[in-house]
C-alpha positions as CSV (number, residue, x, y, z in Angstrom):
1,M,30.7,16.4,-201.0
2,N,31.3,13.3,-203.1
3,I,33.2,15.0,-205.8
4,I,35.7,16.4,-203.3
5,H,36.0,13.0,-201.6
6,E,36.6,11.2,-204.9
7,H,38.9,13.7,-206.7
8,G,40.5,15.5,-203.7
9,H,40.0,19.0,-205.1
10,I,37.3,21.7,-204.8
11,P,35.3,22.0,-207.9
12,S,34.3,25.3,-209.4
13,V,30.6,26.1,-209.3
14,P,30.2,25.2,-213.0
15,E,32.0,21.8,-212.4
16,L,29.6,21.2,-209.5
17,A,26.6,22.0,-211.7
18,R,27.8,19.4,-214.3
19,S,28.5,16.8,-211.7
20,A,25.1,17.3,-210.1
21,K,23.3,17.6,-213.5
22,V,21.7,20.9,-212.6
23,S,21.9,24.3,-214.3
24,R,24.7,26.7,-213.4
25,A,22.0,29.2,-212.2
26,T,20.7,26.6,-209.8
27,A,24.3,25.8,-208.6
28,Y,25.1,29.5,-208.1
29,R,21.9,30.0,-206.1
30,C,23.1,27.3,-203.7
31,F,26.8,28.1,-203.7
32,A,27.9,31.5,-204.9
33,S,31.6,30.6,-204.7
34,R,34.0,27.8,-203.8
35,S,34.2,29.3,-200.3
36,A,30.5,28.9,-199.8
37,L,30.7,25.4,-201.1
38,V,33.6,24.5,-198.8
39,T,31.9,26.1,-195.8
40,A,28.8,24.0,-196.3
41,V,30.9,20.8,-196.8
42,I,33.0,21.4,-193.6
43,D,30.0,22.4,-191.6
44,S,28.4,19.1,-192.5
45,S,31.6,17.1,-191.9
46,L,32.4,18.6,-188.5
47,G,29.0,19.7,-187.3
48,P,28.8,17.2,-184.3
49,V,32.2,18.3,-183.1
50,R,31.3,22.0,-183.3
51,R,28.2,21.4,-181.3
52,L,30.0,19.5,-178.6
53,A,29.3,20.9,-175.2
54,S,31.2,18.9,-172.6
55,E,30.1,18.9,-169.0
56,L,33.3,17.3,-167.7
57,P,34.8,19.4,-164.9
58,D,38.4,18.7,-165.8
59,G,40.1,20.5,-168.6
60,R,42.5,17.7,-169.5
61,A,39.6,15.3,-169.6
62,R,37.7,17.7,-171.9
63,V,40.6,17.9,-174.3
64,H,40.8,14.1,-174.4
65,E,37.1,13.9,-175.1
66,L,37.4,16.5,-177.8
67,F,40.3,14.8,-179.6
68,G,38.6,11.4,-179.2
69,Q,35.5,12.7,-181.0
70,T,37.3,14.8,-183.6
71,F,40.1,12.8,-185.0
72,P,37.8,9.9,-186.2
73,R,36.0,12.6,-188.2
74,F,39.2,13.9,-189.5
75,R,39.9,10.4,-190.8
76,E,36.4,10.1,-192.3
77,F,36.4,13.4,-194.0
78,E,40.1,13.8,-194.7
79,P,39.9,14.7,-198.4
80,Q,37.3,17.4,-197.7
81,L,39.4,18.9,-194.9
82,R,42.6,18.8,-197.0
83,A,40.8,20.5,-199.8
84,A,39.6,23.2,-197.4
85,A,43.2,23.8,-196.2
86,Q,44.3,23.9,-199.8
87,L,41.7,26.5,-200.7
88,S,42.7,28.7,-197.8
89,L,46.4,28.6,-198.8
90,E,45.5,29.3,-202.5
91,Q,43.3,32.3,-201.6
92,W,46.0,33.6,-199.2
93,A,48.4,33.7,-202.1
94,L,45.9,35.3,-204.5
95,E,44.9,37.9,-201.9
96,R,48.5,38.9,-201.4
97,A,48.9,39.2,-205.2
98,G,45.7,41.3,-205.5
99,R,44.1,38.6,-207.6
100,L,41.5,37.2,-205.3
101,Q,38.1,37.4,-207.0
102,E,35.9,35.6,-204.6
103,E,35.0,35.9,-200.9
104,P,37.8,34.1,-199.0
105,Y,37.1,31.0,-197.0
106,R,37.4,31.8,-193.3
107,R,38.6,29.3,-190.8
108,G,38.8,29.6,-187.0
109,H,36.1,27.4,-185.3
110,R,38.9,25.6,-183.4
111,V,39.4,28.8,-181.3
112,R,35.9,28.5,-179.8
113,I,36.0,24.7,-179.6
114,L,39.3,24.6,-177.8
115,G,38.2,27.5,-175.6
116,H,35.3,25.5,-174.3
117,A,37.6,22.5,-173.6
118,L,40.1,24.6,-171.7
119,A,37.6,26.6,-169.7
120,P,38.1,24.4,-166.5
121,L,41.8,25.2,-166.6
122,A,41.3,29.0,-166.5
123,P,41.2,29.2,-162.6
124,Q,44.5,27.3,-162.5
125,L,46.5,29.4,-164.9
126,P,47.4,33.1,-165.2
127,A,45.5,34.7,-168.1
128,A,48.5,35.1,-170.3
129,L,49.6,31.4,-169.8
130,H,46.0,30.2,-170.4
131,A,46.0,32.2,-173.7
132,R,49.4,30.7,-174.7
133,L,48.1,27.2,-174.1
134,H,45.0,27.9,-176.1
135,R,47.1,29.0,-179.0
136,A,49.5,26.2,-178.7
137,L,46.8,23.6,-178.7
138,S,45.3,25.1,-181.9
139,V,48.5,24.0,-183.7
140,V,48.0,20.3,-182.8
141,Y,44.2,20.2,-183.1
142,G,43.2,20.3,-186.8
143,I,43.9,18.8,-190.2
144,E,47.5,20.3,-190.2
145,P,49.0,17.7,-187.9
146,V,47.2,15.0,-189.8
147,V,48.9,16.1,-193.0
148,I,52.4,16.4,-191.5
149,L,52.3,13.1,-189.6
150,K,50.8,11.1,-192.5
151,D,52.6,12.7,-195.4
152,I,56.0,13.2,-193.9
153,W,56.2,10.5,-191.3
154,G,53.9,7.9,-192.9
155,L,51.9,7.3,-189.6
156,S,48.6,5.5,-189.5
157,D,45.4,7.3,-188.5
158,R,45.6,5.8,-185.0
159,E,49.2,6.8,-184.5
160,V,48.4,10.4,-185.7
161,E,45.7,10.6,-183.0
162,R,48.1,9.2,-180.3
163,V,50.9,11.7,-181.2
164,A,48.5,14.6,-181.3
165,L,47.0,13.7,-177.9
166,W,50.5,13.2,-176.5
167,M,51.4,16.7,-177.7
168,A,48.3,18.1,-176.1
169,D,49.0,16.4,-172.8
170,A,52.6,17.7,-172.9
171,L,51.4,21.3,-173.5
172,I,48.8,21.1,-170.7
173,A,51.4,19.6,-168.3
174,A,53.9,22.3,-169.2
175,A,51.4,25.1,-168.6
176,L,50.4,23.7,-165.2
177,R,54.1,23.3,-164.2
178,E,54.8,26.9,-165.2
179,A,51.8,28.1,-163.2
180,A,52.9,26.2,-160.2
181,A,56.4,27.7,-160.5
182,L,54.8,31.1,-160.5
183,G,52.8,30.3,-157.4
184,E,49.5,30.7,-159.3
185,D,46.6,28.7,-158.0
186,P,43.0,29.4,-157.0
187,A,43.9,29.9,-153.4
188,T,46.4,32.7,-154.1
189,K,44.4,34.6,-156.6
190,S,42.1,37.5,-155.8
191,A,38.7,38.2,-157.4
192,T,40.5,40.4,-160.0
193,G,42.8,37.5,-161.0
194,R,45.9,39.0,-159.3
195,R,47.8,37.2,-156.7
196,R,46.9,38.1,-153.1
197,R,49.8,39.1,-150.9
198,P,50.1,37.1,-147.7
199,P,48.8,39.0,-144.6
200,R,51.5,41.0,-142.9
201,S,52.6,39.7,-139.6
202,A,52.0,41.9,-136.6
203,H,55.8,41.8,-135.9
204,T,56.8,42.8,-139.4
205,P,58.0,46.4,-139.7
206,S,55.8,48.7,-141.7
207,G,58.7,50.0,-143.6
208,R,58.0,53.6,-142.6
């Protein structure tokens, strides 16, 4: 992990062996590829966040808790996370060109992590709107907004967190407003998730 933190790039396995002063064979037994190395580094960096199991009953509060615990770790392990994003982009290009010769580094933990945070909002939103909110939040939760807001806008770590949380709040509020406009709430949804029609009045013609 130190070599990534100090130099900002992912070493090859031979480089790692030289840095750790072990044989290449030993290094390859531990990490068969750069993808395996990055997976181990990111698992170590973000492990506590990935194991977070909030018991808060409010979805917005869960998102706040998640961002509050995650962004300080983004700050602490920023070089490692940037390197992981760089590797993912590099391998994407190599794969498209038919030149990828190692197992690709797979990302996607944020889908499950955000799904847990948003679970309390599921009864308040139509399924399609809940899914859209889930996807939208995945854009503002991760190393990508850190890179944009710091590199392009020159924001501090604290401001990055504030802007990301502001975006998350705005997305949640927009989803709830849209649901309200559609008339979707727990009292008007049946067990199947469809809206229940109001009971027909005894004076309402049957239409026959």
